[in-house]
N, CA, C and O atoms as a DFTB+ gen file, in Angstrom:
836 C
 N C O
     1  1     158.366      50.277     102.847
     2  2     157.447      51.288     103.394
     3  2     156.541      50.629     104.427
     4  3     155.853      49.660     104.104
     5  1     156.523      51.137     105.677
     6  2     155.744      50.463     106.706
     7  2     154.281      50.868     106.644
     8  3     153.895      51.744     105.870
     9  1     153.459      50.207     107.488
    10  2     152.021      50.404     107.424
    11  2     151.624      51.825     107.775
    12  3     150.681      52.368     107.200
    13  1     152.352      52.446     108.737
    14  2     152.011      53.810     109.126
    15  2     152.213      54.781     107.979
    16  3     151.365      55.641     107.743
    17  1     153.328      54.657     107.255
    18  2     153.582      55.546     106.121
    19  2     152.527      55.342     105.041
    20  3     152.042      56.312     104.457
    21  1     152.160      54.065     104.765
    22  2     151.126      53.822     103.757
    23  2     149.822      54.482     104.155
    24  3     149.104      55.021     103.312
    25  1     149.514      54.438     105.468
    26  2     148.286      55.066     105.954
    27  2     148.337      56.578     105.748
    28  3     147.345      57.180     105.336
    29  1     149.487      57.196     106.032
    30  2     149.632      58.638     105.818
    31  2     149.419      59.009     104.365
    32  3     148.729      59.979     104.051
    33  1     150.021      58.223     103.482
    34  2     149.933      58.525     102.055
    35  2     148.499      58.414     101.558
    36  3     148.051      59.247     100.769
    37  1     147.756      57.370     102.022
    38  2     146.374      57.222     101.570
    39  2     145.516      58.386     102.027
    40  3     144.604      58.804     101.314
    41  1     145.806      58.930     103.244
    42  2     144.948      59.968     103.801
    43  2     145.280      61.368     103.364
    44  3     144.462      62.271     103.540
    45  1     146.428      61.581     102.812
    46  2     146.879      62.950     102.515
    47  2     146.361      63.418     101.167
    48  3     146.225      62.635     100.227
    49  1     146.074      64.708     101.092
    50  2     145.820      65.307      99.795
    51  2     147.145      65.447      99.079
    52  3     148.200      65.356      99.707
    53  1     147.109      65.665      97.777
    54  2     148.362      65.767      97.015
    55  2     149.206      66.929      97.506
    56  3     150.428      66.815      97.601
    57  1     148.558      68.057      97.821
    58  2     149.301      69.228      98.267
    59  2     149.941      68.972      99.618
    60  3     151.126      69.242      99.817
    61  1     149.140      68.443     100.558
    62  2     149.674      68.176     101.892
    63  2     150.769      67.140     101.832
    64  3     151.792      67.283     102.502
    65  1     150.576      66.097     101.042
    66  2     151.574      65.037     100.945
    67  2     152.904      65.585     100.459
    68  3     153.952      65.205     100.982
    69  1     152.886      66.478      99.458
    70  2     154.132      67.047      98.956
    71  2     154.853      67.794     100.066
    72  3     156.068      67.678     100.221
    73  1     154.082      68.572     100.844
    74  2     154.685      69.324     101.930
    75  2     155.309      68.400     102.959
    76  3     156.435      68.630     103.402
    77  1     154.582      67.351     103.345
    78  2     155.067      66.477     104.407
    79  2     156.301      65.713     103.979
    80  3     157.214      65.513     104.780
    81  1     156.343      65.283     102.727
    82  2     157.501      64.522     102.290
    83  2     158.719      65.410     102.140
    84  3     159.836      64.957     102.386
    85  1     158.538      66.669     101.744
    86  2     159.701      67.545     101.585
    87  2     160.203      68.044     102.924
    88  3     161.392      68.338     103.051
    89  1     159.346      68.152     103.928
    90  2     159.838      68.587     105.234
    91  2     160.368      67.422     106.052
    92  3     161.098      67.642     107.019
    93  1     160.026      66.187     105.697
    94  2     160.636      65.023     106.338
    95  2     159.845      64.536     107.525
    96  3     158.841      65.126     107.926
    97  1     160.334      63.425     108.082
    98  2     159.709      62.798     109.234
    99  2     160.655      62.854     110.409
   100  3     161.864      62.700     110.236
   101  1     160.126      63.073     111.613
   102  2     160.987      63.125     112.797
   103  2     160.243      62.600     114.001
   104  3     159.015      62.660     114.056
   105  1     160.979      62.090     114.961
   106  2     160.410      61.705     116.247
   107  2     160.336      62.941     117.124
   108  3     161.335      63.636     117.310
   109  1     159.160      63.216     117.661
   110  2     159.027      64.398     118.510
   111  2     159.749      64.176     119.819
   112  3     159.878      63.047     120.292
   113  1     160.220      65.276     120.404
   114  2     160.959      65.176     121.665
   115  2     160.030      64.870     122.833
   116  3     160.468      64.304     123.835
   117  1     158.755      65.236     122.721
   118  2     157.882      65.215     123.884
   119  2     157.165      63.890     124.096
   120  3     156.763      63.594     125.221
   121  1     156.992      63.085     123.056
   122  2     156.174      61.891     123.193
   123  2     156.580      60.869     122.146
   124  3     157.119      61.234     121.101
   125  1     156.329      59.601     122.412
   126  2     156.691      58.584     121.441
   127  2     155.784      58.630     120.226
   128  3     154.707      59.226     120.270
   129  1     156.217      58.001     119.140
   130  2     155.401      57.927     117.945
   131  2     155.962      58.758     116.814
   132  3     156.693      59.722     117.040
   133  1     155.618      58.383     115.603
   134  2     156.122      59.076     114.426
   135  2     155.409      60.399     114.244
   136  3     154.180      60.461     114.259
   137  1     156.184      61.454     114.074
   138  2     155.630      62.781     113.875
   139  2     156.225      63.393     112.616
   140  3     157.262      62.948     112.124
   141  1     155.559      64.411     112.107
   142  2     155.999      65.082     110.893
   143  2     156.458      66.487     111.262
   144  3     155.721      67.241     111.897
   145  1     157.677      66.835     110.862
   146  2     158.207      68.155     111.172
   147  2     157.877      69.148     110.071
   148  3     158.113      68.875     108.894
   149  1     157.330      70.306     110.448
   150  2     157.026      71.377     109.510
   151  2     157.729      72.642     110.001
   152  3     157.576      73.037     111.157
   153  1     158.493      73.265     109.120
   154  2     159.210      74.497     109.444
   155  2     158.739      75.595     108.499
   156  3     158.629      75.375     107.292
   157  1     158.462      76.766     109.038
   158  2     157.987      77.829     108.163
   159  2     157.582      79.070     108.926
   160  3     158.006      79.280     110.062
   161  1     156.756      79.893     108.292
   162  2     156.326      81.186     108.843
   163  2     154.815      81.224     108.948
   164  3     154.106      80.810     108.031
   165  1     154.326      81.728     110.083
   166  2     152.888      81.863     110.292
   167  2     152.341      82.970     109.378
   168  3     152.852      84.090     109.369
   169  1     151.295      82.636     108.613
   170  2     150.661      83.620     107.738
   171  2     149.235      83.949     108.166
   172  3     148.629      84.886     107.647
   173  1     148.704      83.184     109.106
   174  2     147.354      83.443     109.597
   175  2     147.128      82.722     110.913
   176  3     147.667      81.638     111.139
   177  1     146.320      83.335     111.789
   178  2     146.065      82.772     113.117
   179  2     144.575      82.856     113.420
   180  3     143.955      83.906     113.248
   181  1     144.002      81.734     113.876
   182  2     142.639      81.741     114.397
   183  2     142.666      81.090     115.777
   184  3     143.735      80.738     116.276
   185  1     141.515      80.932     116.387
   186  2     141.474      80.415     117.752
   187  2     141.959      78.975     117.850
   188  3     142.431      78.552     118.905
   189  1     141.848      78.217     116.762
   190  2     142.213      76.797     116.851
   191  2     143.078      76.312     115.692
   192  3     143.199      75.105     115.486
   193  1     143.687      77.236     114.924
   194  2     144.502      76.798     113.785
   195  2     145.481      77.892     113.373
   196  3     145.285      79.078     113.641
   197  1     146.545      77.439     112.710
   198  2     147.521      78.338     112.111
   199  2     147.603      78.074     110.619
   200  3     147.550      76.924     110.183
   201  1     147.731      79.131     109.841
   202  2     148.128      79.004     108.447
   203  2     149.638      79.208     108.400
   204  3     150.154      80.187     108.938
   205  1     150.339      78.289     107.760
   206  2     151.801      78.322     107.747
   207  2     152.308      78.189     106.323
   208  3     151.894      77.299     105.581
   209  1     153.213      79.090     105.953
   210  2     153.933      78.957     104.685
   211  2     155.202      78.173     104.994
   212  3     156.138      78.702     105.594
   213  1     155.227      76.905     104.580
   214  2     156.339      76.026     104.903
   215  2     157.577      76.383     104.097
   216  3     157.475      76.949     103.009
   217  1     158.739      76.055     104.629
   218  2     159.992      76.324     103.932
   219  2     160.066      75.610     102.589
   220  3     160.839      76.002     101.715
   221  1     159.270      74.572     102.427
   222  2     159.214      73.850     101.157
   223  2     158.518      74.645     100.071
   224  3     158.607      74.303      98.892
   225  1     157.813      75.722     100.470
   226  2     157.086      76.536      99.512
   227  2     155.591      76.311      99.538
   228  3     154.845      77.052      98.898
   229  1     155.140      75.305     100.262
   230  2     153.713      74.994     100.321
   231  2     153.046      75.735     101.480
   232  3     153.707      76.165     102.426
   233  1     151.719      75.874     101.384
   234  2     150.916      76.478     102.448
   235  2     150.061      75.399     103.096
   236  3     149.375      74.643     102.409
   237  1     150.105      75.332     104.433
   238  2     149.363      74.294     105.146
   239  2     148.584      74.918     106.290
   240  3     148.914      76.003     106.770
   241  1     147.541      74.211     106.720
   242  2     146.765      74.589     107.902
   243  2     147.110      73.602     109.004
   244  3     147.028      72.390     108.810
   245  1     147.494      74.122     110.155
   246  2     147.881      73.283     111.280
   247  2     146.954      73.595     112.456
   248  3     146.883      74.733     112.920
   249  1     146.252      72.575     112.926
   250  2     145.271      72.753     113.993
   251  2     145.934      72.684     115.365
   252  3     146.924      71.979     115.560
   253  1     145.369      73.428     116.305
   254  2     145.849      73.486     117.678
   255  2     144.856      72.802     118.608
   256  3     143.653      72.799     118.345
   257  1     145.357      72.227     119.688
   258  2     144.494      71.657     120.720
   259  2     144.951      72.188     122.076
   260  3     145.960      72.886     122.172
   261  1     144.198      71.850     123.117
   262  2     144.593      72.256     124.465
   263  2     145.895      71.585     124.892
   264  3     146.563      72.049     125.815
   265  1     146.253      70.492     124.221
   266  2     147.469      69.753     124.578
   267  2     148.691      70.191     123.771
   268  3     149.793      69.708     124.027
   269  1     148.521      71.088     122.811
   270  2     149.661      71.543     122.013
   271  2     150.648      72.297     122.903
   272  3     150.289      73.297     123.524
   273  1     151.884      71.820     122.963
   274  2     152.922      72.472     123.764
   275  2     153.547      73.602     122.940
   276  3     153.878      73.416     121.769
   277  1     153.704      74.758     123.554
   278  2     154.273      75.920     122.865
   279  2     155.504      76.392     123.632
   280  3     155.470      76.563     124.851
   281  1     156.592      76.600     122.890
   282  2     157.834      77.068     123.493
   283  2     158.362      78.260     122.715
   284  3     158.195      78.353     121.499
   285  1     158.997      79.162     123.433
   286  2     159.625      80.321     122.812
   287  2     161.090      80.019     122.523
   288  3     161.766      79.351     123.306
   289  1     161.566      80.517     121.396
   290  2     162.968      80.348     121.003
   291  2     163.624      81.724     121.043
   292  3     163.219      82.638     120.324
   293  1     164.655      81.863     121.904
   294  2     165.354      83.136     122.046
   295  2     166.848      82.919     121.834
   296  3     167.344      81.800     121.964
   297  1     167.557      83.987     121.508
   298  2     168.986      83.876     121.243
   299  2     169.760      83.556     122.515
   300  3     169.421      84.032     123.598
   301  1     170.813      82.737     122.366
   302  2     171.697      82.387     123.472
   303  2     173.124      82.373     122.936
   304  3     173.354      82.674     121.765
   305  1     174.076      82.027     123.792
   306  2     175.454      81.902     123.352
   307  2     176.123      80.777     124.127
   308  3     175.540      80.226     125.060
   309  1     177.324      80.444     123.747
   310  2     178.003      79.292     124.321
   311  2     178.214      79.451     125.819
   312  3     178.292      78.454     126.537
   313  1     178.309      80.700     126.311
   314  2     178.516      80.930     127.737
   315  2     177.301      80.533     128.566
   316  3     177.406      80.355     129.780
   317  1     176.133      80.393     127.905
   318  2     174.936      79.944     128.617
   319  2     174.958      78.446     128.897
   320  3     174.137      77.942     129.665
   321  1     175.894      77.736     128.278
   322  2     175.979      76.288     128.445
   323  2     177.080      75.970     129.447
   324  3     178.235      76.348     129.253
   325  1     176.716      75.275     130.517
   326  2     177.659      74.941     131.569
   327  2     177.511      73.455     131.904
   328  3     176.509      72.842     131.533
   329  1     178.492      72.864     132.600
   330  2     178.318      71.480     133.050
   331  2     177.002      71.326     133.815
   332  3     176.721      72.085     134.742
   333  1     176.211      70.348     133.421
   334  2     174.901      70.147     134.023
   335  2     173.767      70.765     133.238
   336  3     172.606      70.434     133.480
   337  1     174.067      71.656     132.303
   338  2     173.008      72.214     131.453
   339  2     172.358      71.102     130.648
   340  3     173.022      70.156     130.223
   341  1     171.044      71.228     130.442
   342  2     170.336      70.252     129.615
   343  2     170.113      70.873     128.243
   344  3     169.486      71.926     128.126
   345  1     170.630      70.214     127.201
   346  2     170.587      70.788     125.854
   347  2     170.072      69.773     124.841
   348  3     169.950      68.582     125.127
   349  1     169.778      70.277     123.661
   350  2     169.531      69.446     122.494
   351  2     170.387      69.957     121.356
   352  3     170.658      71.156     121.276
   353  1     170.818      69.068     120.471
   354  2     171.616      69.514     119.331
   355  2     171.341      68.637     118.122
   356  3     171.498      67.417     118.171
   357  1     170.928      69.282     117.031
   358  2     170.885      68.604     115.742
   359  2     172.303      68.638     115.186
   360  3     172.956      69.681     115.218
   361  1     172.782      67.510     114.679
   362  2     174.184      67.428     114.270
   363  2     174.341      66.402     113.154
   364  3     173.447      65.603     112.876
   365  1     175.510      66.458     112.527
   366  2     175.856      65.474     111.498
   367  2     177.153      64.784     111.908
   368  3     177.985      65.386     112.587
   369  1     177.334      63.518     111.499
   370  2     178.517      62.763     111.926
   371  2     179.784      63.234     111.223
   372  3     179.751      63.673     110.074
   373  1     180.912      63.132     111.945
   374  2     182.230      63.400     111.393
   375  2     182.989      62.083     111.248
   376  3     182.585      61.051     111.785
   377  1     184.097      62.142     110.511
   378  2     184.847      60.923     110.220
   379  2     185.387      60.252     111.473
   380  3     185.550      59.032     111.495
   381  1     185.667      61.027     112.518
   382  2     186.231      60.439     113.735
   383  2     185.176      59.887     114.683
   384  3     185.501      59.459     115.791
   385  1     183.909      59.893     114.257
   386  2     182.846      59.346     115.084
   387  2     182.165      60.364     115.973
   388  3     181.139      60.058     116.579
   389  1     182.715      61.577     116.067
   390  2     182.046      62.633     116.814
   391  2     180.999      63.296     115.930
   392  3     180.841      62.945     114.761
   393  1     180.296      64.248     116.499
   394  2     179.246      64.951     115.771
   395  2     179.602      66.429     115.623
   396  3     180.271      67.003     116.482
   397  1     179.151      67.035     114.532
   398  2     179.292      68.477     114.329
   399  2     177.908      69.104     114.379
   400  3     177.025      68.749     113.598
   401  1     177.730      70.033     115.299
   402  2     176.420      70.631     115.529
   403  2     175.961      71.459     114.342
   404  3     176.750      72.172     113.723
   405  1     174.676      71.358     114.034
   406  2     174.006      72.255     113.110
   407  2     173.296      73.361     113.877
   408  3     173.065      74.447     113.346
   409  1     172.957      73.083     115.105
   410  2     172.336      74.033     116.013
   411  2     172.412      73.442     117.414
   412  3     172.601      72.238     117.585
   413  1     172.261      74.312     118.417
   414  2     172.188      73.879     119.813
   415  2     171.069      74.660     120.478
   416  3     170.996      75.881     120.342
   417  1     170.190      73.960     121.201
   418  2     169.168      74.652     121.968
   419  2     169.279      74.242     123.433
   420  3     169.466      73.070     123.761
   421  1     169.156      75.246     124.304
   422  2     169.351      75.082     125.737
   423  2     167.992      75.089     126.428
   424  3     167.220      76.038     126.288
   425  1     167.706      74.025     127.173
   426  2     166.449      73.930     127.900
   427  2     166.577      74.594     129.272
   428  3     167.658      74.584     129.862
   429  1     165.485      75.171     129.787
   430  2     165.501      75.648     131.180
   431  2     165.436      74.454     132.122
   432  3     165.056      73.363     131.698
   433  1     165.798      74.633     133.398
   434  2     165.808      73.495     134.338
   435  2     164.493      72.725     134.392
   436  3     164.499      71.503     134.539
   437  1     163.361      73.427     134.274
   438  2     162.068      72.740     134.395
   439  2     161.782      71.815     133.214
   440  3     160.887      70.974     133.292
   441  1     162.536      71.962     132.117
   442  2     162.337      71.083     130.958
   443  2     163.467      70.062     130.818
   444  3     163.542      69.358     129.811
   445  1     164.338      69.977     131.813
   446  2     165.402      68.969     131.772
   447  2     164.796      67.577     131.658
   448  3     163.822      67.258     132.340
   449  1     165.373      66.759     130.800
   450  2     164.858      65.412     130.554
   451  2     164.004      65.299     129.317
   452  3     163.681      64.190     128.892
   453  1     163.623      66.434     128.717
   454  2     162.784      66.403     127.518
   455  2     163.503      65.684     126.377
   456  3     164.601      66.080     125.986
   457  1     162.893      64.644     125.851
   458  2     163.430      63.936     124.695
   459  2     164.796      63.330     124.908
   460  3     165.567      63.207     123.956
   461  1     165.120      62.944     126.140
   462  2     166.448      62.415     126.444
   463  2     166.837      61.290     125.501
   464  3     166.073      60.341     125.318
   465  1     168.032      61.387     124.892
   466  2     168.510      60.317     124.025
   467  2     169.130      60.832     122.735
   468  3     169.311      62.033     122.537
   469  1     169.445      59.886     121.874
   470  2     170.100      60.168     120.588
   471  2     169.323      59.425     119.509
   472  3     169.111      58.217     119.621
   473  1     168.891      60.143     118.452
   474  2     167.999      59.540     117.458
   475  2     168.160      60.255     116.113
   476  3     168.695      61.362     116.066
   477  1     167.704      59.636     115.025
   478  2     167.704      60.322     113.732
   479  2     166.816      61.560     113.783
   480  3     165.836      61.612     114.526
   481  1     167.183      62.559     112.975
   482  2     166.420      63.801     112.916
   483  2     166.333      64.241     111.470
   484  3     167.085      63.749     110.629
   485  1     165.423      65.166     111.164
   486  2     165.121      65.499     109.775
   487  2     165.607      66.871     109.334
   488  3     165.139      67.377     108.314
   489  1     166.539      67.497     110.073
   490  2     166.953      68.843     109.686
   491  2     167.677      68.834     108.348
   492  3     167.376      69.643     107.471
   493  1     168.633      67.920     108.188
   494  2     169.282      67.680     106.898
   495  2     169.494      66.178     106.764
   496  3     169.333      65.436     107.733
   497  1     169.851      65.731     105.575
   498  2     170.086      64.320     105.350
   499  2     171.193      63.813     106.269
   500  3     172.273      64.400     106.337
   501  1     170.917      62.723     106.971
   502  2     171.910      62.104     107.838
   503  2     172.049      62.735     109.202
   504  3     172.920      62.333     109.974
   505  1     171.214      63.718     109.527
   506  2     171.363      64.398     110.816
   507  2     170.721      63.604     111.943
   508  3     169.876      62.736     111.722
   509  1     171.147      63.927     113.152
   510  2     170.618      63.291     114.354
   511  2     170.240      64.379     115.357
   512  3     170.630      65.538     115.215
   513  1     169.471      63.982     116.372
   514  2     169.164      64.867     117.488
   515  2     169.646      64.191     118.761
   516  3     169.328      63.030     119.018
   517  1     170.416      64.927     119.558
   518  2     170.890      64.434     120.843
   519  2     170.398      65.370     121.929
   520  3     170.702      66.563     121.904
   521  1     169.639      64.842     122.885
   522  2     169.191      65.603     124.045
   523  2     169.800      64.977     125.280
   524  3     169.696      63.767     125.480
   525  1     170.436      65.789     126.113
   526  2     171.031      65.256     127.326
   527  2     171.707      66.335     128.145
   528  3     171.626      67.522     127.829
   529  1     172.374      65.906     129.199
   530  2     173.056      66.813     130.113
   531  2     174.510      66.992     129.697
   532  3     175.179      66.033     129.310
   533  1     174.984      68.213     129.778
   534  2     176.367      68.507     129.420
   535  2     177.294      68.028     130.533
   536  3     177.136      68.400     131.695
   537  1     178.277      67.182     130.148
   538  2     179.269      66.733     131.107
   539  2     180.399      67.725     131.227
   540  3     180.829      68.062     132.330
   541  1     180.885      68.200     130.073
   542  2     181.911      69.233     130.085
   543  2     181.890      69.979     128.767
   544  3     181.286      69.538     127.789
   545  1     182.565      71.123     128.761
   546  2     182.697      71.963     127.576
   547  2     184.169      72.300     127.423
   548  3     184.739      72.997     128.262
   549  1     184.794      71.806     126.348
   550  2     186.209      72.043     126.095
   551  2     186.332      73.091     125.000
   552  3     185.770      72.922     123.918
   553  1     187.058      74.169     125.264
   554  2     187.172      75.250     124.291
   555  2     188.595      75.427     123.778
   556  3     188.840      76.289     122.934
   557  1     189.554      74.614     124.279
   558  2     190.948      74.793     123.877
   559  2     191.205      74.324     122.453
   560  3     192.076      74.869     121.774
   561  1     190.469      73.332     121.993
   562  2     190.644      72.799     120.639
   563  2     189.283      72.761     119.953
   564  3     188.703      71.698     119.733
   565  1     188.792      73.959     119.622
   566  2     187.426      74.037     119.152
   567  2     186.491      74.004     120.351
   568  3     186.943      73.897     121.491
   569  1     185.209      74.095     120.102
   570  2     184.221      74.063     121.185
   571  2     183.537      72.708     121.138
   572  3     182.736      72.447     120.241
   573  1     183.845      71.843     122.097
   574  2     183.333      70.473     122.100
   575  2     182.518      70.238     123.359
   576  3     183.009      70.416     124.474
   577  1     181.255      69.832     123.168
   578  2     180.375      69.488     124.274
   579  2     180.341      67.973     124.435
   580  3     180.224      67.243     123.451
   581  1     180.441      67.502     125.676
   582  2     180.152      66.108     125.979
   583  2     178.723      66.052     126.499
   584  3     178.407      66.668     127.517
   585  1     177.862      65.320     125.810
   586  2     176.445      65.272     126.155
   587  2     176.106      63.855     126.617
   588  3     176.290      62.889     125.876
   589  1     175.614      63.745     127.839
   590  2     175.275      62.451     128.434
   591  2     173.765      62.265     128.464
   592  3     173.022      63.174     128.831
   593  1     173.327      61.084     128.076
   594  2     171.910      60.736     128.126
   595  2     171.805      59.296     128.594
   596  3     172.809      58.585     128.634
   597  1     170.628      58.864     128.943
   598  2     170.443      57.517     129.446
   599  2     170.900      56.498     128.400
   600  3     170.342      56.419     127.305
   601  1     171.906      55.738     128.752
   602  2     172.391      54.699     127.857
   603  2     173.481      55.116     126.900
   604  3     173.895      54.309     126.068
   605  1     173.973      56.367     126.983
   606  2     175.008      56.740     126.032
   607  2     175.580      58.129     126.246
   608  3     175.214      58.850     127.174
   609  1     176.495      58.475     125.348
   610  2     177.185      59.757     125.402
   611  2     177.613      60.136     123.985
   612  3     177.962      59.270     123.183
   613  1     177.584      61.434     123.683
   614  2     178.051      61.938     122.405
   615  2     178.954      63.139     122.635
   616  3     178.713      63.947     123.532
   617  1     180.004      63.252     121.810
   618  2     180.824      64.458     121.796
   619  2     180.423      65.266     120.565
   620  3     180.395      64.747     119.449
   621  1     180.114      66.544     120.783
   622  2     179.565      67.389     119.726
   623  2     180.417      68.639     119.576
   624  3     180.550      69.429     120.511
   625  1     180.996      68.810     118.382
   626  2     181.730      70.024     118.056
   627  2     180.741      71.117     117.675
   628  3     179.844      70.897     116.862
   629  1     180.910      72.301     118.270
   630  2     180.011      73.421     117.992
   631  2     180.808      74.515     117.273
   632  3     181.485      75.301     117.935
   633  1     180.745      74.588     115.941
   634  2     181.469      75.636     115.208
   635  2     181.010      77.035     115.630
   636  3     179.920      77.210     116.174
   637  1     181.861      78.019     115.368
   638  2     181.577      79.384     115.791
   639  2     180.308      79.957     115.147
   640  3     179.635      80.800     115.739
   641  1     179.986      79.495     113.930
   642  2     178.852      80.069     113.219
   643  2     177.544      79.311     113.446
   644  3     176.532      79.622     112.818
   645  1     177.560      78.325     114.334
   646  2     176.356      77.531     114.583
   647  2     175.421      78.296     115.528
   648  3     175.872      78.793     116.561
   649  1     174.126      78.400     115.195
   650  2     173.195      79.123     116.069
   651  2     172.963      78.384     117.387
   652  3     172.823      77.162     117.422
   653  1     172.927      79.163     118.464
   654  2     172.629      78.644     119.797
   655  2     171.437      79.423     120.327
   656  3     171.439      80.654     120.314
   657  1     170.416      78.707     120.794
   658  2     169.192      79.362     121.246
   659  2     168.735      78.767     122.574
   660  3     169.102      77.651     122.941
   661  1     167.930      79.543     123.273
   662  2     167.226      79.052     124.455
   663  2     165.843      78.569     124.032
   664  3     165.211      79.162     123.159
   665  1     165.386      77.502     124.649
   666  2     164.048      76.966     124.409
   667  2     163.311      77.004     125.736
   668  3     163.628      76.235     126.644
   669  1     162.331      77.891     125.858
   670  2     161.674      78.129     127.143
   671  2     160.160      77.991     126.993
   672  3     159.632      78.140     125.891
   673  1     159.455      77.707     128.097
   674  2     157.997      77.587     128.008
   675  2     157.367      78.854     127.458
   676  3     157.801      79.964     127.768
   677  1     156.339      78.678     126.638
   678  2     155.641      79.809     126.053
   679  2     154.143      79.580     126.044
   680  3     153.649      78.620     126.636
   681  1     153.417      80.469     125.366
   682  2     151.963      80.333     125.263
   683  2     151.521      80.845     123.897
   684  3     152.349      81.228     123.071
   685  1     150.228      80.848     123.668
   686  2     149.707      81.180     122.337
   687  2     149.910      82.639     121.942
   688  3     149.734      82.994     120.777
   689  1     150.276      83.483     122.893
   690  2     150.547      84.879     122.536
   691  2     151.754      84.989     121.609
   692  3     151.935      86.013     120.950
   693  1     152.586      83.938     121.552
   694  2     153.740      83.924     120.651
   695  2     153.342      83.702     119.199
   696  3     154.103      84.031     118.289
   697  1     152.153      83.147     118.977
   698  2     151.740      82.721     117.642
   699  2     151.095      83.890     116.900
   700  3     149.896      84.142     117.026
   701  1     151.913      84.594     116.127
   702  2     151.461      85.768     115.387
   703  2     151.913      85.682     113.939
   704  3     152.869      84.975     113.620
   705  1     151.233      86.395     113.076
   706  2     151.631      86.445     111.667
   707  2     153.065      86.964     111.566
   708  3     153.423      87.958     112.197
   709  1     153.875      86.278     110.765
   710  2     155.262      86.663     110.570
   711  2     156.245      85.928     111.457
   712  3     157.452      85.997     111.226
   713  1     155.751      85.218     112.477
   714  2     156.633      84.483     113.384
   715  2     157.091      83.187     112.722
   716  3     156.288      82.480     112.113
   717  1     158.379      82.875     112.843
   718  2     158.938      81.637     112.303
   719  2     158.788      80.529     113.340
   720  3     159.027      80.743     114.529
   721  1     158.393      79.352     112.885
   722  2     158.147      78.250     113.814
   723  2     158.746      76.943     113.304
   724  3     159.012      76.768     112.115
   725  1     158.944      76.037     114.252
   726  2     159.158      74.620     113.960
   727  2     158.067      73.892     114.725
   728  3     157.941      74.068     115.936
   729  1     157.279      73.083     114.041
   730  2     156.205      72.366     114.700
   731  2     156.228      70.897     114.292
   732  3     156.520      70.557     113.146
   733  1     155.914      70.038     115.253
   734  2     155.772      68.611     114.969
   735  2     154.304      68.267     115.055
   736  3     153.645      68.538     116.059
   737  1     153.793      67.662     113.982
   738  2     152.358      67.438     113.840
   739  2     152.071      65.960     113.604
   740  3     152.935      65.194     113.177
   741  1     150.843      65.592     113.893
   742  2     150.328      64.294     113.471
   743  2     149.271      64.540     112.408
   744  3     148.682      65.619     112.335
   745  1     149.039      63.529     111.589
   746  2     148.077      63.656     110.496
   747  2     146.985      62.616     110.648
   748  3     147.268      61.431     110.821
   749  1     145.726      63.062     110.584
   750  2     144.591      62.146     110.670
   751  2     144.322      61.519     109.311
   752  3     144.942      61.880     108.310
   753  1     143.400      60.585     109.290
   754  2     143.089      59.871     108.054
   755  2     142.577      60.791     106.957
   756  3     142.741      60.500     105.772
   757  1     141.947      61.916     107.352
   758  2     141.424      62.841     106.338
   759  2     142.447      63.897     105.926
   760  3     142.122      64.811     105.169
   761  1     143.681      63.776     106.420
   762  2     144.733      64.708     106.042
   763  2     144.898      65.893     106.973
   764  3     145.806      66.700     106.779
   765  1     144.036      66.020     107.989
   766  2     144.145      67.127     108.933
   767  2     145.441      67.041     109.725
   768  3     145.799      65.977     110.230
   769  1     146.150      68.178     109.832
   770  2     147.392      68.241     110.595
   771  2     147.120      68.881     111.951
   772  3     146.500      69.942     112.033
   773  1     147.592      68.224     113.023
   774  2     147.389      68.727     114.378
   775  2     148.727      68.860     115.076
   776  3     149.501      67.906     115.142
   777  1     148.998      70.054     115.599
   778  2     150.289      70.321     116.239
   779  2     150.371      69.647     117.589
   780  3     149.478      69.795     118.423
   781  1     151.457      68.898     117.805
   782  2     151.759      68.338     119.119
   783  2     152.638      69.297     119.909
   784  3     152.475      69.441     121.121
   785  1     153.568      69.950     119.225
   786  2     154.430      70.949     119.862
   787  2     154.816      71.997     118.836
   788  3     154.932      71.708     117.645
   789  1     155.012      73.222     119.315
   790  2     155.423      74.336     118.461
   791  2     156.540      75.094     119.157
   792  3     156.402      75.491     120.314
   793  1     157.647      75.294     118.452
   794  2     158.721      76.173     118.916
   795  2     158.658      77.425     118.074
   796  3     158.863      77.379     116.861
   797  1     158.370      78.558     118.722
   798  2     158.124      79.813     118.005
   799  2     159.233      80.817     118.295
   800  3     159.568      81.068     119.453
   801  1     159.800      81.391     117.232
   802  2     160.834      82.395     117.403
   803  2     160.291      83.656     118.054
   804  3     159.220      84.142     117.690
   805  1     161.032      84.181     119.017
   806  2     160.625      85.403     119.703
   807  2     161.533      86.550     119.272
   808  3     162.740      86.368     119.110
   809  1     160.952      87.722     119.090
   810  2     161.712      88.915     118.710
   811  2     162.495      88.706     117.415
   812  3     163.648      89.122     117.294
   813  1     161.838      88.047     116.442
   814  2     162.433      87.882     115.135
   815  2     163.386      86.700     114.975
   816  3     163.988      86.530     113.915
   817  1     163.525      85.891     116.007
   818  2     164.427      84.734     115.933
   819  2     163.807      83.657     115.057
   820  3     162.608      83.389     115.143
   821  1     164.633      83.040     114.209
   822  2     164.202      81.885     113.419
   823  2     164.688      80.615     114.115
   824  3     165.895      80.421     114.259
   825  1     163.776      79.749     114.549
   826  2     164.209      78.522     115.210
   827  2     165.125      77.723     114.287
   828  3     164.749      77.453     113.146
   829  1     166.324      77.336     114.750
   830  2     167.262      76.648     113.875
   831  2     167.115      75.140     113.865
   832  3     167.821      74.457     113.123
   833  1     166.203      74.601     114.683
   834  2     166.097      73.159     114.826
   835  2     165.524      72.490     113.579
   836  3     165.374      71.269     113.547
C-alpha cells in the first residue's frame, strides 16, 4: 500500500471509505494523478455540491469548483465512428491479446487528445481504458477498431450489445436530480470529495464508462 493510499484511508470517514473502495480507483483522463471514480445518480443539487447515490449503495456529497469539467453523454452508434475519430473505450483483454470493449465513447473534434494512451481502469476487474484515434474499422469479422495513441496501438472488438455514446462539452444545467453520472474526484485530508470531471447522462442516458 503506497503513501497516497494510506493518506486517503487516514482521512476518510468509515462511510466514505467504504464507498471509495467499492467504486475503485482510476486515473482521470483530464489530468495526471490518482483519482477516485464514483458512479451513481444525483439525488440533490446545490450551488457548489451534489448529493449522489453511488452504485455501491452509499450516499456521498461531491463538491464542485470552477475548474470541474462537465460533459454530456448522449447515445451514438458504430456509424458515428470513422477513421480519424477520437474515442475512448473501457475494455477487457482476450486470449489473443486484443481487447473486448465494455463501452465506447466518441469525443468531439475539440476534445481530441483527451487522456491519450492505454492504462488500467476501474469499470470491472482487469479492465483498461484506451483513448486514441481510430485507424480503421473492420466489420467483416465482427466489429474491430484499431486505436492509435502516442507510443502504441490496440485492436478492440466491439460486440453488438456494447453501449456506444458521444461525450460532448456540457455545463451545470445538466446536473439535475435523477441524472446518472460518472465523476472522478479527489479527496482532501478531512474526507471532502471534490469533482475534477463529471460525465452526465442526457435525456435519460446512463454513462457506461
